[in-house]
MIMI-828549 format. One record per residue (C-alpha): residue in one letter; z, y negated, x negated. Coordinates in steps of 0.2 Angstrom, whole numbers, plus 5000, padded with zeros to 4 digits. Layout:
BEGIN
aZYX
...
END
This chain:
BEGIN
m474338124869
s472538064870
d471238124858
l470437954857
n470137894839
i470737714840
k471237584827
i472037424832
k471337274823
k472337134831
a473737124844
s474636974851
w475936954865
h475436834879
r476536754892
n475636764908
g476136594916
v478036544919
c478536694929
g477136814927
e477236984918
g476836964899
f475637074891
y474837124874
a473037074871
i472337204859
i470737214849
f470437384844
e469037494837
e468637654846
k467537774836
k466237814850
e466237644859
g466537514845
l467537354847
m468537354863
i469937234870
a471437284881
s472737194891
l474237314890
f475737274900
d477537344898
e477437434915
p476637614912
g474937624921
c474537444918
c473137434906
a471437354907
v470037394894
y468337304891
s466937324878
i466837164868
l464937194865
k464737204884
l465737054887
q464636954875
e463237014886
e464136944901
n464337114908
i465937134918
e465237244931
f466337394938
a465437554936
m463937474928
g464237474910
n465937394906
s467137494916
w468337594907
r469837704912
g471337604907
d472437754910
v471537854897
y471537724884
e473437684888
d473937854881
a473137814864
l473537624864
r475437634867
p475837734851
a474537644841
l475237474846
k477037534841
k476437584824
f475437424822
l476937314826
e478037414815
e476837394800
k476337214804
g477837144813
s478037094831
n477536914837
r478636944852
i480336864851
g481736804861
p481736854880
f480036934876
a480637054863
i480037234864
p481137324877
q482137464870
k481837624880
END
């Protein structure tokens, strides 16, 4: 379990084209880094994270300020997303329903 202190503010399921893998777009606050955004796929190990502030500055550079370890954030995001969806309700329905594992 991760020791990151995160709070999910919004989460929305996105269909990635017709045949692509869907993912959750998540806006979350991390105590140290502030507002962040993540793309979290169902497949373990598939998580991308960016600082919203740095995106506003058009910083998308790897290892130059807006490069985050998705694998580190994933450990905190998956349980936080589960809790968020249980409290707020899922917007993922039909064939996109949350897989039961």
